[in-house]
N, C-alpha and C positions, 0 to 999 in steps of 0.2 A: 376746895376748890365748889364754887357757889353756881347751881344746875339755872340754868329757865328753860332748860327742859330735858327729861329723863323721861326714857319709856325700858321696862322691864317683863322680859318674853310676850312683848307687847301681838296680840296672833290673832290676825282679820281673814275669816273661813264665808268666800261666797257659796252659799247652800246650791243654787243655781252653777251645776255642771263640778260645782268643789272645787273653785280656785282658792288655795291656798296666798293669796296676798302679797300678806307677810306673817311670818315662819317663827315665830321667837324673840321678837325684836329686840336688841338692846342698842338705845343710843344717851348719847351723855354730850347736849348742849352749854358748855360753859356761858355763864351773864359773861354782857360784853364783847361780845366778838359777830362776827360773820360767819357764817354756816354753810356751806354748801351743800347738798344735799344729791348728789351724783347718780345716775344709772341709766342704763338705756331704756326703752319705752319699755312698760308692765315689769318694770322693776318694784314698784311697788310706793313710788314716794308719794303719789300726790294720795296714795291711800294713806300713807301716816299721816300725808297733812289733816283729811279731813279726819281722821279719827280724833288725833290728837283735838280737834277740834269740836270736835262731839259732833260732825256732821252726824255720821257716821259711828254707829257700837261698834266696839269691839268683839271676838268671842269670848278669847279670854287674855289674858298678860296686865300691868298696871300701867299707869302714865301719869308725869305728873306735869303742870306749865306752872312754871313760876312758885316752885313751892309747894305746889295745888292741886290735888286731884282731879283729873281733867274726868269727872263722874261731877265736879261741881262745880256748877254756872260761873261760880264769883270767881272761877280760874281763868278764865275766859273775858276777866273787866280788864285788866289789863294788854293788850294783846288785840293788834292791829293784823289787818287780813287783804289782799289781794288775789282772788284765787285766777287760777287758769280758765280762761274761757270767758272771762263776764260780760253779764249785757245787763251794763241800764237802762232805764227807760224811754225811750227813744222821746218825751214831750219835754226829758227834764234837763237842765241845763247843767253844765260842768261844776257850776256855785249849786245849784241844787241838790246834786248829786253829793255836795259832799256835806253840806245842809243837813240832804238827811239821815246820812248816817251819823254828823257828829252830835245828832241830836238822838241818839243812839246808844252814844259812848257817853252820855251826858253831859254835853255842851251846848250851852244854851243864851239869849242876846249876846249882845257886845260881844265878850269873850269868844263867843261859836262863829259870826264874823272876823273876828282879828287875827281867829286861827284859819281861820280858810282861807283870805286875800293871803299870810304865809306861805299856805302847806300850795295853792296854787301858783304862786309865786317860784318858788323851789323848784317846782317841777318845770316849769317854763310854758302854765297854761292860761294866766294872771288874765290876759289880754283878752281870754277865749272865756273863759269864765262864763259868763250870759249869752254866750252861746247854743243852740239845744243839740244835744250829743249826737241825734241822727244827724248833725253835720260834718260830725267828727270823722278823724280816720280810728283806724287800729291805734295810733301808734300816739292818738293824741287820747282816748280812752283809754289806755295805759297807764299813762302819768294824771292824769284824772285820777283813775282806779289806785296810782302809789297814793295821789297826796289824800284821798279819803281812808288809805290804810294810818295814816300816820296821826289825824286831828286824834286830841283826847292823851298828847303825848306818851302814846305805848311804852311799857320798857319791854315788850316783844310785840317784833312787826313781821308775820310767815307771808312771804312773798315766794307764788306761783307760777314761774317765767315771768321775772318784770318787765324783759325787754321784748318781751314776745310782738313781733310786726313793728317793733318801733326803727325807727331808721340812725344812721349812726354818730349823729349830732341829736340825738334821742337819752340813747343807750348811752353817750360818755352825761349827757346833764342827772341820766337817773344813776347812774357808778357813780357821781361825787354825792349825791343824796344817799345812798347808804354808806357810804365810806364815814360820810357825817353824824348820820343817823350811829354810829359805829364809835364815833370820836367819844359823841356824849354819851356815850355809854348805853345806849337802843344796844341787847340784839336781835340780829337779824339772822333768819331766817329761811332757805331761797333756795328754791329748787331750779337748774337752768340746764339746758342741753350746749350750753357755749361754756364751752369750758373751759376760754381762753379771759372770757367774763370772770368765772367763776376767780380763776388764776390773781386776778388784778383782783376784785375785792374782799373777798375768803381769806381769812386765819386758818376757817379749822375747815376740815371737810370731812363729809362719809361717803364711801362709795357701796352702793344695793346694786344686788343685782337679786329675783329672783324673792323676794321679800326678804332679805337677810343685808346686812349690814357686814360686805366682806373686809371692810378696813375704813379704819376714820381719827383722826391725827389734827395734827397742823398740819396747812399746806404741804412747806418743807420736808416733815416729816413723808411724807404722801411721796415727793418726790422724788425724794434719795432714798429709801427703800427698793426704787427699781436703777439702778442702772442701763446703760444706755449698750452694755457690752457686760455682762459679769464674768468680772474676775479680772480685767483691764478697766484702766482712766480712758477716759477724751476727752484732748484739750486742742483749744481752738487756741493757734497761731493770727495774729495779726505784721503780717513782716513786711517786704521790702522785694524788686527781684529776686529771682534763683534761679540759678543755672540748671543747664541739662546734670551739666556731674554731680549739682547740690543735689540735683532729684533723687538721680537715683541711688547715693549714699541717705538720704531721709527715706527712703522705699524701705533700706535695710530694716531702720528702728523703727516701725506702724504702718497699719496700713491706715492711706491715707485719701482726702477726699480735698480738692484742689476747688478756690476758690475764687474770687478776680482779687480778694486785697491775702489772702490768703491761704489756709489750710489747715482741715482738722485732721485730724492723729488719733489712731487707738495702738496705745501700749500699754505692754502692758503688769505693769508695777509706774509707781510713782516716781521712781527712781531718774524710770524711759526720758522724765521730762528735760533731767538735766544737760543729759544723752545731745537730745536737741539744739536746748540752746547756746550746749559747744558747741555744737558745728554752728548753728549757723555765725554765730560771732566769732569763731574760727574763719569762714567765710566771708567773711564780711560783711553782715545783709544784718541793718536794723531793724527792733522786733519794736512795735509799739502796743502790742498787750500780748495776755499768755489767760486763756480762764480754761476750766477746767468743766467742761461741755456735760452737765446734767438731764438728766430726765423731766420733760415738761411733766404735765399735770396731764397730755392729751395721752402720752405713752402711756403714763402709771398708770391712766383711766384702762388702758386699753390694755397692759399686763395684765393688771387686776382681775376683769371680765373675763379676759382668754385662757388664763390658771383658773379658775372656778369653772366656768365651758368644759375645759381636756381634764376636769378631774370628775368632771360625773360623766363626762363619756366611758372615759377609766373605772367608775365603780357602774356603767352600766353596761359592763362586756361579763 
């Protein structure tokens, strides 16, 4: 497996207060994926990103970007970056911001201007390109920030809270841009507190807490590792009207949560699904859909963080 980002025992300790922001952190980000870094505030996500980009230096351990050691400035040559809470000079226009960062990435002349037009159009900011930053909303600033991060066709794009302050339409547009980057083979590493958004965009995820990676893998693996009810299966039935008598019989098969067009039922095992189907069909109830209910990313995230907190509390006794 070719890696876009790798760390081994990466550690960062801030001397003041002896804060362990990163604790011997190991991370592997495959090339060509959209990778989400998840964690509560203070988990170390932004510290990790800044360490990878040599904005701050690690206390110990090693890191690589696109196969090159992070201590080598060449490691950052093919990396685009959108920091959290960035501030562009108010006197610059959106086009001016892109021109500045484009030159830093080695672009110039007609090639640079062509890329600026392309990227501003991608993020829906072309018509605002000649307007000064001071007149931009927070969401517009985010879009221009994303545009500059994509200049120079980087192989790795690192985004820290890319949709922070962006309206729903803008978030959808940014999601589409990120998905298209991934389809084109660009690796995207992003931090976000919006778990639903990460679930829609990312195919690989790492959950961080207190400077450690607690779990990493594909989005499906992390979701499926957490069952809604341990040792049981939750199934959603979309079906026709159910009589009171049938209601009572279904309640004996498992714990149910009724909805407008059907019900969710927690069964002891998968054999129980056939029993529910047989009972519904015997009572001439039309079944429109049957689907297993697995944990979503939010449930998985909370489960992993809670387990770590419980472990720490237990260990401190």
